[in-house]
ChimeraX commands (.cxc) that place a marker at each C-alpha (Angstrom):
marker #1 position -15.81,101.80,133.32 radius 0.5
marker #1 position -18.87,104.12,133.17 radius 0.5
marker #1 position -18.59,105.05,136.86 radius 0.5
marker #1 position -14.95,105.98,136.51 radius 0.5
marker #1 position -15.65,108.00,133.37 radius 0.5
marker #1 position -18.37,109.90,135.22 radius 0.5
marker #1 position -16.08,110.67,138.13 radius 0.5
marker #1 position -13.32,111.83,135.78 radius 0.5
marker #1 position -15.75,114.10,133.90 radius 0.5
marker #1 position -16.86,115.62,137.22 radius 0.5
marker #1 position -13.22,116.24,138.20 radius 0.5
marker #1 position -12.49,117.81,134.81 radius 0.5
marker #1 position -15.47,120.17,135.16 radius 0.5
marker #1 position -14.39,121.12,138.68 radius 0.5
marker #1 position -10.84,121.75,137.47 radius 0.5
marker #1 position -12.14,123.85,134.57 radius 0.5
marker #1 position -14.32,126.01,136.82 radius 0.5
marker #1 position -11.42,126.60,139.25 radius 0.5
marker #1 position -9.58,128.57,136.56 radius 0.5
marker #1 position -12.19,131.34,136.79 radius 0.5
marker #1 position -11.22,131.97,140.41 radius 0.5
marker #1 position -7.64,132.80,139.45 radius 0.5
marker #1 position -6.57,136.30,138.45 radius 0.5
marker #1 position -6.81,137.35,134.81 radius 0.5
marker #1 position -4.86,140.31,133.42 radius 0.5
marker #1 position -6.21,141.69,130.13 radius 0.5
marker #1 position -3.84,143.96,128.21 radius 0.5
marker #1 position -5.49,146.41,125.82 radius 0.5
marker #1 position -3.13,148.36,123.51 radius 0.5
marker #1 position -4.69,151.58,122.22 radius 0.5
marker #1 position -3.66,154.10,119.58 radius 0.5
marker #1 position -5.88,157.05,118.58 radius 0.5
marker #1 position -9.01,155.37,119.99 radius 0.5
marker #1 position -10.29,158.49,121.74 radius 0.5
marker #1 position -13.76,158.38,120.15 radius 0.5
marker #1 position -14.64,154.93,121.47 radius 0.5
marker #1 position -12.16,153.80,124.12 radius 0.5
marker #1 position -14.05,155.09,127.18 radius 0.5
marker #1 position -17.29,153.24,126.44 radius 0.5
marker #1 position -15.43,150.18,125.10 radius 0.5
marker #1 position -13.43,149.83,128.31 radius 0.5
marker #1 position -16.51,150.03,130.52 radius 0.5
marker #1 position -18.19,147.42,128.31 radius 0.5
marker #1 position -15.13,145.15,128.56 radius 0.5
marker #1 position -15.09,145.54,132.33 radius 0.5
marker #1 position -18.76,144.56,132.60 radius 0.5
marker #1 position -18.44,141.54,130.30 radius 0.5
marker #1 position -15.27,140.13,131.88 radius 0.5
marker #1 position -16.77,140.62,135.34 radius 0.5
marker #1 position -19.66,138.34,134.34 radius 0.5
marker #1 position -17.40,135.26,134.33 radius 0.5
marker #1 position -14.19,136.20,136.16 radius 0.5
marker #1 position -14.06,137.04,139.87 radius 0.5
marker #1 position -10.57,138.57,139.94 radius 0.5
marker #1 position -9.29,140.53,136.93 radius 0.5
marker #1 position -7.60,143.70,135.75 radius 0.5
marker #1 position -7.74,145.64,132.49 radius 0.5
marker #1 position -4.35,147.20,131.74 radius 0.5
marker #1 position -4.87,149.78,129.01 radius 0.5
marker #1 position -1.71,151.04,127.30 radius 0.5
marker #1 position -1.81,154.29,125.34 radius 0.5
marker #1 position 0.71,153.81,122.52 radius 0.5
marker #1 position 1.61,157.50,122.17 radius 0.5
marker #1 position -1.76,158.54,120.74 radius 0.5
marker #1 position -2.17,161.92,119.04 radius 0.5
marker #1 position -5.79,162.38,120.16 radius 0.5
marker #1 position -7.38,162.26,123.64 radius 0.5
marker #1 position -7.02,158.48,124.09 radius 0.5
marker #1 position -4.92,158.94,127.25 radius 0.5
marker #1 position -7.51,161.20,128.85 radius 0.5
marker #1 position -10.36,158.83,127.96 radius 0.5
marker #1 position -8.48,155.83,129.42 radius 0.5
marker #1 position -7.91,157.76,132.66 radius 0.5
marker #1 position -11.56,158.76,132.69 radius 0.5
marker #1 position -12.59,155.09,132.52 radius 0.5
marker #1 position -10.00,154.14,135.18 radius 0.5
marker #1 position -11.55,156.65,137.57 radius 0.5
marker #1 position -14.84,154.74,137.40 radius 0.5
marker #1 position -13.55,151.31,138.44 radius 0.5
marker #1 position -10.56,149.82,140.22 radius 0.5
marker #1 position -10.42,147.06,137.59 radius 0.5
marker #1 position -8.97,149.42,134.95 radius 0.5
marker #1 position -5.34,150.55,135.07 radius 0.5
marker #1 position -4.06,153.31,132.78 radius 0.5
marker #1 position -0.54,152.95,131.34 radius 0.5
marker #1 position 1.38,154.27,128.35 radius 0.5
marker #1 position 4.10,156.57,127.07 radius 0.5
marker #1 position 4.45,159.74,124.97 radius 0.5
marker #1 position 6.09,158.54,121.73 radius 0.5
marker #1 position 4.29,156.04,119.47 radius 0.5
marker #1 position 6.27,152.79,119.51 radius 0.5
marker #1 position 3.93,150.17,118.05 radius 0.5
marker #1 position 1.39,147.58,119.16 radius 0.5
marker #1 position 4.05,145.09,120.24 radius 0.5
marker #1 position 5.73,147.67,122.46 radius 0.5
marker #1 position 2.36,148.48,124.05 radius 0.5
marker #1 position 1.72,144.82,124.81 radius 0.5
marker #1 position 5.17,144.40,126.36 radius 0.5
marker #1 position 4.57,147.52,128.46 radius 0.5
marker #1 position 1.27,146.11,129.66 radius 0.5
marker #1 position 2.80,142.73,130.47 radius 0.5
marker #1 position 5.21,144.45,132.86 radius 0.5
marker #1 position 2.20,145.71,134.84 radius 0.5
marker #1 position 0.30,142.40,134.82 radius 0.5
marker #1 position -0.11,140.49,138.08 radius 0.5
marker #1 position -2.51,137.77,136.93 radius 0.5
marker #1 position -2.08,133.99,136.70 radius 0.5
marker #1 position -3.27,134.37,133.11 radius 0.5
marker #1 position -2.60,137.21,130.68 radius 0.5
marker #1 position -4.78,138.05,127.69 radius 0.5
marker #1 position -4.20,140.41,124.76 radius 0.5
marker #1 position -7.37,142.12,123.49 radius 0.5
marker #1 position -7.85,144.75,120.77 radius 0.5
marker #1 position -9.43,148.02,121.88 radius 0.5
marker #1 position -12.06,148.29,119.13 radius 0.5
marker #1 position -14.37,145.51,120.41 radius 0.5
marker #1 position -14.50,143.84,116.99 radius 0.5
marker #1 position -13.92,140.78,119.19 radius 0.5
marker #1 position -15.92,140.41,122.39 radius 0.5
marker #1 position -13.99,139.71,125.62 radius 0.5
marker #1 position -16.61,137.03,126.28 radius 0.5
marker #1 position -14.44,134.78,124.08 radius 0.5
marker #1 position -12.00,134.61,126.99 radius 0.5
marker #1 position -14.43,132.50,129.01 radius 0.5
marker #1 position -14.21,129.70,126.45 radius 0.5
marker #1 position -10.45,130.27,126.08 radius 0.5
marker #1 position -9.90,129.81,129.83 radius 0.5
marker #1 position -11.93,126.62,129.85 radius 0.5
marker #1 position -10.01,125.31,126.82 radius 0.5
marker #1 position -6.73,126.06,128.57 radius 0.5
marker #1 position -7.76,124.17,131.70 radius 0.5
marker #1 position -8.94,121.17,129.68 radius 0.5
marker #1 position -5.93,120.85,127.38 radius 0.5
marker #1 position -3.02,122.15,129.44 radius 0.5
marker #1 position -2.11,124.59,126.65 radius 0.5
marker #1 position 0.11,127.54,127.58 radius 0.5
marker #1 position -1.59,129.68,124.91 radius 0.5
marker #1 position -5.11,129.74,123.47 radius 0.5
marker #1 position -5.56,132.07,120.51 radius 0.5
marker #1 position -8.50,133.23,118.43 radius 0.5
marker #1 position -8.50,132.21,114.79 radius 0.5
marker #1 position -10.55,133.77,112.00 radius 0.5
marker #1 position -9.68,130.74,109.88 radius 0.5
marker #1 position -11.13,128.21,112.33 radius 0.5
marker #1 position -13.93,126.21,110.71 radius 0.5
marker #1 position -16.43,127.35,113.36 radius 0.5
marker #1 position -15.55,131.06,113.25 radius 0.5
marker #1 position -18.14,133.64,112.22 radius 0.5
marker #1 position -16.34,136.50,110.55 radius 0.5
marker #1 position -17.46,139.64,108.77 radius 0.5
marker #1 position -14.42,141.43,107.41 radius 0.5
marker #1 position -13.34,142.69,103.97 radius 0.5
marker #1 position -12.05,140.44,101.18 radius 0.5
marker #1 position -8.63,142.20,100.99 radius 0.5
marker #1 position -8.05,141.37,104.66 radius 0.5
marker #1 position -9.02,137.74,104.04 radius 0.5
marker #1 position -6.54,137.47,101.16 radius 0.5
marker #1 position -3.82,139.06,103.28 radius 0.5
marker #1 position -4.51,136.62,106.15 radius 0.5
marker #1 position -4.28,133.61,103.84 radius 0.5
marker #1 position -1.02,134.81,102.28 radius 0.5
marker #1 position 0.46,135.44,105.69 radius 0.5
marker #1 position -0.54,131.97,106.88 radius 0.5
marker #1 position 1.40,130.42,103.99 radius 0.5
marker #1 position 4.44,132.59,104.80 radius 0.5
marker #1 position 4.42,131.55,108.46 radius 0.5
marker #1 position 3.99,127.89,107.57 radius 0.5
marker #1 position 7.10,128.01,105.38 radius 0.5
marker #1 position 9.28,130.05,107.77 radius 0.5
marker #1 position 8.32,128.73,111.19 radius 0.5
marker #1 position 6.50,125.45,110.53 radius 0.5
marker #1 position 3.83,126.68,112.93 radius 0.5
marker #1 position 0.75,124.50,112.80 radius 0.5
marker #1 position -1.39,127.58,113.39 radius 0.5
marker #1 position -3.75,128.97,110.79 radius 0.5
marker #1 position -4.09,132.53,112.11 radius 0.5
marker #1 position -1.67,134.40,114.35 radius 0.5
marker #1 position -3.07,137.91,113.87 radius 0.5
marker #1 position -6.56,137.78,115.39 radius 0.5
marker #1 position -6.69,140.35,118.19 radius 0.5
marker #1 position -7.54,138.12,121.14 radius 0.5
marker #1 position -5.10,135.72,122.83 radius 0.5
marker #1 position -4.73,134.08,126.23 radius 0.5
marker #1 position -1.49,132.93,127.88 radius 0.5
marker #1 position -0.39,131.31,131.10 radius 0.5
marker #1 position 1.56,134.10,132.78 radius 0.5
marker #1 position 4.43,131.78,133.71 radius 0.5
marker #1 position 4.90,130.85,130.04 radius 0.5
marker #1 position 4.50,134.35,128.59 radius 0.5
marker #1 position 6.92,135.86,131.08 radius 0.5
marker #1 position 9.59,133.36,130.03 radius 0.5
marker #1 position 9.60,134.48,126.40 radius 0.5
marker #1 position 8.48,138.13,126.43 radius 0.5
marker #1 position 11.99,139.33,127.29 radius 0.5
marker #1 position 13.29,137.82,124.03 radius 0.5
marker #1 position 10.64,139.48,121.84 radius 0.5
marker #1 position 12.38,142.16,119.77 radius 0.5
marker #1 position 9.46,143.22,117.57 radius 0.5
marker #1 position 7.50,146.34,118.48 radius 0.5
marker #1 position 5.06,146.34,115.54 radius 0.5
marker #1 position 2.04,144.29,114.45 radius 0.5
marker #1 position 4.12,141.11,114.06 radius 0.5
marker #1 position 5.00,140.88,117.77 radius 0.5
marker #1 position 2.56,138.03,118.45 radius 0.5
marker #1 position 4.19,135.83,115.81 radius 0.5
marker #1 position 7.44,136.10,117.73 radius 0.5
marker #1 position 5.71,135.29,121.03 radius 0.5
marker #1 position 4.06,132.18,119.53 radius 0.5
marker #1 position 7.22,131.05,117.71 radius 0.5
marker #1 position 9.24,131.30,120.94 radius 0.5
marker #1 position 6.59,129.45,122.93 radius 0.5
marker #1 position 6.51,126.68,120.35 radius 0.5
marker #1 position 10.31,126.46,120.27 radius 0.5
marker #1 position 10.45,125.73,124.00 radius 0.5
marker #1 position 7.75,123.08,123.91 radius 0.5
marker #1 position 4.62,125.10,124.56 radius 0.5
marker #1 position 1.25,123.79,123.44 radius 0.5
marker #1 position -0.88,126.29,121.49 radius 0.5
marker #1 position -4.61,125.82,120.86 radius 0.5
marker #1 position -6.77,127.73,118.37 radius 0.5
marker #1 position -10.38,128.68,119.06 radius 0.5
marker #1 position -13.18,130.00,116.85 radius 0.5
marker #1 position -14.21,133.64,117.09 radius 0.5
marker #1 position -17.08,135.84,116.10 radius 0.5
marker #1 position -15.66,138.97,114.49 radius 0.5
marker #1 position -17.61,142.00,113.30 radius 0.5
marker #1 position -15.38,144.45,111.39 radius 0.5
marker #1 position -16.21,148.02,112.49 radius 0.5
marker #1 position -13.59,150.15,110.74 radius 0.5
marker #1 position -14.69,152.35,107.85 radius 0.5
marker #1 position -11.80,151.44,105.54 radius 0.5
marker #1 position -11.57,148.06,103.79 radius 0.5
marker #1 position -8.18,147.62,105.43 radius 0.5
marker #1 position -9.11,149.12,108.80 radius 0.5
marker #1 position -6.13,150.84,110.38 radius 0.5
marker #1 position -3.67,148.82,108.31 radius 0.5
marker #1 position -1.87,150.70,105.52 radius 0.5
marker #1 position 0.41,149.37,102.77 radius 0.5
marker #1 position 3.41,150.58,104.77 radius 0.5
marker #1 position 2.19,148.46,107.71 radius 0.5
marker #1 position 1.99,145.37,105.49 radius 0.5
marker #1 position 5.55,145.90,104.29 radius 0.5
marker #1 position 6.69,146.46,107.87 radius 0.5
marker #1 position 5.02,143.21,109.03 radius 0.5
marker #1 position 6.78,141.29,106.24 radius 0.5
marker #1 position 10.12,142.84,107.22 radius 0.5
marker #1 position 9.54,142.18,110.92 radius 0.5
marker #1 position 8.56,138.57,110.19 radius 0.5
marker #1 position 11.91,137.94,108.49 radius 0.5
marker #1 position 13.66,139.59,111.43 radius 0.5
marker #1 position 11.72,137.33,113.81 radius 0.5
marker #1 position 12.82,134.30,111.80 radius 0.5
marker #1 position 16.45,135.32,112.24 radius 0.5
marker #1 position 15.98,136.06,115.95 radius 0.5
marker #1 position 14.28,132.75,116.74 radius 0.5
marker #1 position 16.95,130.77,114.93 radius 0.5
marker #1 position 19.72,132.84,116.53 radius 0.5
marker #1 position 18.42,131.90,119.97 radius 0.5
marker #1 position 18.29,128.28,118.87 radius 0.5
marker #1 position 21.91,128.36,117.65 radius 0.5
marker #1 position 23.01,130.02,120.90 radius 0.5
marker #1 position 21.49,127.09,122.74 radius 0.5
marker #1 position 19.40,129.40,124.91 radius 0.5
marker #1 position 17.47,127.26,127.36 radius 0.5
marker #1 position 14.06,128.17,128.60 radius 0.5
marker #1 position 12.22,126.37,131.35 radius 0.5
marker #1 position 10.32,123.58,129.65 radius 0.5
marker #1 position 6.73,124.61,128.95 radius 0.5
marker #1 position 4.67,121.46,128.85 radius 0.5
marker #1 position 0.98,120.75,129.35 radius 0.5
marker #1 position 0.50,120.29,133.10 radius 0.5
marker #1 position -3.14,119.22,133.31 radius 0.5
marker #1 position -3.60,115.69,134.58 radius 0.5
marker #1 position -6.71,115.38,132.46 radius 0.5
marker #1 position -5.10,115.41,128.98 radius 0.5
marker link #1:1,2 radius 0.2
marker link #1:2,3 radius 0.2
marker link #1:3,4 radius 0.2
marker link #1:4,5 radius 0.2
marker link #1:5,6 radius 0.2
marker link #1:6,7 radius 0.2
marker link #1:7,8 radius 0.2
marker link #1:8,9 radius 0.2
marker link #1:9,10 radius 0.2
marker link #1:10,11 radius 0.2
marker link #1:11,12 radius 0.2
marker link #1:12,13 radius 0.2
marker link #1:13,14 radius 0.2
marker link #1:14,15 radius 0.2
marker link #1:15,16 radius 0.2
marker link #1:16,17 radius 0.2
marker link #1:17,18 radius 0.2
marker link #1:18,19 radius 0.2
marker link #1:19,20 radius 0.2
marker link #1:20,21 radius 0.2
marker link #1:21,22 radius 0.2
marker link #1:22,23 radius 0.2
marker link #1:23,24 radius 0.2
marker link #1:24,25 radius 0.2
marker link #1:25,26 radius 0.2
marker link #1:26,27 radius 0.2
marker link #1:27,28 radius 0.2
marker link #1:28,29 radius 0.2
marker link #1:29,30 radius 0.2
marker link #1:30,31 radius 0.2
marker link #1:31,32 radius 0.2
marker link #1:32,33 radius 0.2
marker link #1:33,34 radius 0.2
marker link #1:34,35 radius 0.2
marker link #1:35,36 radius 0.2
marker link #1:36,37 radius 0.2
marker link #1:37,38 radius 0.2
marker link #1:38,39 radius 0.2
marker link #1:39,40 radius 0.2
marker link #1:40,41 radius 0.2
marker link #1:41,42 radius 0.2
marker link #1:42,43 radius 0.2
marker link #1:43,44 radius 0.2
marker link #1:44,45 radius 0.2
marker link #1:45,46 radius 0.2
marker link #1:46,47 radius 0.2
marker link #1:47,48 radius 0.2
marker link #1:48,49 radius 0.2
marker link #1:49,50 radius 0.2
marker link #1:50,51 radius 0.2
marker link #1:51,52 radius 0.2
marker link #1:52,53 radius 0.2
marker link #1:53,54 radius 0.2
marker link #1:54,55 radius 0.2
marker link #1:55,56 radius 0.2
marker link #1:56,57 radius 0.2
marker link #1:57,58 radius 0.2
marker link #1:58,59 radius 0.2
marker link #1:59,60 radius 0.2
marker link #1:60,61 radius 0.2
marker link #1:61,62 radius 0.2
marker link #1:62,63 radius 0.2
marker link #1:63,64 radius 0.2
marker link #1:64,65 radius 0.2
marker link #1:65,66 radius 0.2
marker link #1:66,67 radius 0.2
marker link #1:67,68 radius 0.2
marker link #1:68,69 radius 0.2
marker link #1:69,70 radius 0.2
marker link #1:70,71 radius 0.2
marker link #1:71,72 radius 0.2
marker link #1:72,73 radius 0.2
marker link #1:73,74 radius 0.2
marker link #1:74,75 radius 0.2
marker link #1:75,76 radius 0.2
marker link #1:76,77 radius 0.2
marker link #1:77,78 radius 0.2
marker link #1:78,79 radius 0.2
marker link #1:79,80 radius 0.2
marker link #1:80,81 radius 0.2
marker link #1:81,82 radius 0.2
marker link #1:82,83 radius 0.2
marker link #1:83,84 radius 0.2
marker link #1:84,85 radius 0.2
marker link #1:85,86 radius 0.2
marker link #1:86,87 radius 0.2
marker link #1:87,88 radius 0.2
marker link #1:88,89 radius 0.2
marker link #1:89,90 radius 0.2
marker link #1:90,91 radius 0.2
marker link #1:91,92 radius 0.2
marker link #1:92,93 radius 0.2
marker link #1:93,94 radius 0.2
marker link #1:94,95 radius 0.2
marker link #1:95,96 radius 0.2
marker link #1:96,97 radius 0.2
marker link #1:97,98 radius 0.2
marker link #1:98,99 radius 0.2
marker link #1:99,100 radius 0.2
marker link #1:100,101 radius 0.2
marker link #1:101,102 radius 0.2
marker link #1:102,103 radius 0.2
marker link #1:103,104 radius 0.2
marker link #1:104,105 radius 0.2
marker link #1:105,106 radius 0.2
marker link #1:106,107 radius 0.2
marker link #1:107,108 radius 0.2
marker link #1:108,109 radius 0.2
marker link #1:109,110 radius 0.2
marker link #1:110,111 radius 0.2
marker link #1:111,112 radius 0.2
marker link #1:112,113 radius 0.2
marker link #1:113,114 radius 0.2
marker link #1:114,115 radius 0.2
marker link #1:115,116 radius 0.2
marker link #1:116,117 radius 0.2
marker link #1:117,118 radius 0.2
marker link #1:118,119 radius 0.2
marker link #1:119,120 radius 0.2
marker link #1:120,121 radius 0.2
marker link #1:121,122 radius 0.2
marker link #1:122,123 radius 0.2
marker link #1:123,124 radius 0.2
marker link #1:124,125 radius 0.2
marker link #1:125,126 radius 0.2
marker link #1:126,127 radius 0.2
marker link #1:127,128 radius 0.2
marker link #1:128,129 radius 0.2
marker link #1:129,130 radius 0.2
marker link #1:130,131 radius 0.2
marker link #1:131,132 radius 0.2
marker link #1:132,133 radius 0.2
marker link #1:133,134 radius 0.2
marker link #1:134,135 radius 0.2
marker link #1:135,136 radius 0.2
marker link #1:136,137 radius 0.2
marker link #1:137,138 radius 0.2
marker link #1:138,139 radius 0.2
marker link #1:139,140 radius 0.2
marker link #1:140,141 radius 0.2
marker link #1:141,142 radius 0.2
marker link #1:142,143 radius 0.2
marker link #1:143,144 radius 0.2
marker link #1:144,145 radius 0.2
marker link #1:145,146 radius 0.2
marker link #1:146,147 radius 0.2
marker link #1:147,148 radius 0.2
marker link #1:148,149 radius 0.2
marker link #1:149,150 radius 0.2
marker link #1:150,151 radius 0.2
marker link #1:151,152 radius 0.2
marker link #1:152,153 radius 0.2
marker link #1:153,154 radius 0.2
marker link #1:154,155 radius 0.2
marker link #1:155,156 radius 0.2
marker link #1:156,157 radius 0.2
marker link #1:157,158 radius 0.2
marker link #1:158,159 radius 0.2
marker link #1:159,160 radius 0.2
marker link #1:160,161 radius 0.2
marker link #1:161,162 radius 0.2
marker link #1:162,163 radius 0.2
marker link #1:163,164 radius 0.2
marker link #1:164,165 radius 0.2
marker link #1:165,166 radius 0.2
marker link #1:166,167 radius 0.2
marker link #1:167,168 radius 0.2
marker link #1:168,169 radius 0.2
marker link #1:169,170 radius 0.2
marker link #1:170,171 radius 0.2
marker link #1:171,172 radius 0.2
marker link #1:172,173 radius 0.2
marker link #1:173,174 radius 0.2
marker link #1:174,175 radius 0.2
marker link #1:175,176 radius 0.2
marker link #1:176,177 radius 0.2
marker link #1:177,178 radius 0.2
marker link #1:178,179 radius 0.2
marker link #1:179,180 radius 0.2
marker link #1:180,181 radius 0.2
marker link #1:181,182 radius 0.2
marker link #1:182,183 radius 0.2
marker link #1:183,184 radius 0.2
marker link #1:184,185 radius 0.2
marker link #1:185,186 radius 0.2
marker link #1:186,187 radius 0.2
marker link #1:187,188 radius 0.2
marker link #1:188,189 radius 0.2
marker link #1:189,190 radius 0.2
marker link #1:190,191 radius 0.2
marker link #1:191,192 radius 0.2
marker link #1:192,193 radius 0.2
marker link #1:193,194 radius 0.2
marker link #1:194,195 radius 0.2
marker link #1:195,196 radius 0.2
marker link #1:196,197 radius 0.2
marker link #1:197,198 radius 0.2
marker link #1:198,199 radius 0.2
marker link #1:199,200 radius 0.2
marker link #1:200,201 radius 0.2
marker link #1:201,202 radius 0.2
marker link #1:202,203 radius 0.2
marker link #1:203,204 radius 0.2
marker link #1:204,205 radius 0.2
marker link #1:205,206 radius 0.2
marker link #1:206,207 radius 0.2
marker link #1:207,208 radius 0.2
marker link #1:208,209 radius 0.2
marker link #1:209,210 radius 0.2
marker link #1:210,211 radius 0.2
marker link #1:211,212 radius 0.2
marker link #1:212,213 radius 0.2
marker link #1:213,214 radius 0.2
marker link #1:214,215 radius 0.2
marker link #1:215,216 radius 0.2
marker link #1:216,217 radius 0.2
marker link #1:217,218 radius 0.2
marker link #1:218,219 radius 0.2
marker link #1:219,220 radius 0.2
marker link #1:220,221 radius 0.2
marker link #1:221,222 radius 0.2
marker link #1:222,223 radius 0.2
marker link #1:223,224 radius 0.2
marker link #1:224,225 radius 0.2
marker link #1:225,226 radius 0.2
marker link #1:226,227 radius 0.2
marker link #1:227,228 radius 0.2
marker link #1:228,229 radius 0.2
marker link #1:229,230 radius 0.2
marker link #1:230,231 radius 0.2
marker link #1:231,232 radius 0.2
marker link #1:232,233 radius 0.2
marker link #1:233,234 radius 0.2
marker link #1:234,235 radius 0.2
marker link #1:235,236 radius 0.2
marker link #1:236,237 radius 0.2
marker link #1:237,238 radius 0.2
marker link #1:238,239 radius 0.2
marker link #1:239,240 radius 0.2
marker link #1:240,241 radius 0.2
marker link #1:241,242 radius 0.2
marker link #1:242,243 radius 0.2
marker link #1:243,244 radius 0.2
marker link #1:244,245 radius 0.2
marker link #1:245,246 radius 0.2
marker link #1:246,247 radius 0.2
marker link #1:247,248 radius 0.2
marker link #1:248,249 radius 0.2
marker link #1:249,250 radius 0.2
marker link #1:250,251 radius 0.2
marker link #1:251,252 radius 0.2
marker link #1:252,253 radius 0.2
marker link #1:253,254 radius 0.2
marker link #1:254,255 radius 0.2
marker link #1:255,256 radius 0.2
marker link #1:256,257 radius 0.2
marker link #1:257,258 radius 0.2
marker link #1:258,259 radius 0.2
marker link #1:259,260 radius 0.2
marker link #1:260,261 radius 0.2
marker link #1:261,262 radius 0.2
marker link #1:262,263 radius 0.2
marker link #1:263,264 radius 0.2
marker link #1:264,265 radius 0.2
marker link #1:265,266 radius 0.2
marker link #1:266,267 radius 0.2
marker link #1:267,268 radius 0.2
marker link #1:268,269 radius 0.2
marker link #1:269,270 radius 0.2
marker link #1:270,271 radius 0.2
marker link #1:271,272 radius 0.2
marker link #1:272,273 radius 0.2
marker link #1:273,274 radius 0.2
marker link #1:274,275 radius 0.2
view
């Protein structure tokens, strides 16, 4: 009935807006970002504050060789919304994200790259999508039909090849796992993060594969990406590509080992009454 549909739409909108009143933790891994990290963090803080009333930026220095640590601390001195974290020895992006997750106190936890190729404003739409669908993870996808992307052809070819590899190994119905912006329900992420053994670039594949294995719903969202690195490959070197391939095979073995062991995780199912 039209009246009932109108009332349900109003309830859905109210439920969606309520999510912005809950705490959001944004984890920003950083390695040798000293030239830009200070201004980028202040820009992130301003943008996230435009739609979220309670949030924290947890910035993890992944053993940088430049002044990244000092610049993060400099930004943290300017606002209580920024927390500086890190360690001395470089351990990899995955290790930085796990370190940041240990500090997070939000109801929702986001991963965001430090270079601002992807605006944190995407998280507003991600939060709304999560509230509407009951997904435990909403991830950005360069391969989404509505995405606007400006990045080099070699990176596009690499992304497509990797998508095929993941489809074969994990049967993940996800087109792009490597875009540097993701949002998770904290309760879901905290269930699987302890089983993530990958410290490198492939860490998020393991997170998503584990979430999917225990029944989690994952939604993809379009992004607008403007590639800012000088190199056609950005920070990624051939050795990184080989390492990601190796780590992906290790993830495959780990996920299936947990399955064979019969490890039980608390069921992660969509909880919204509106789906």
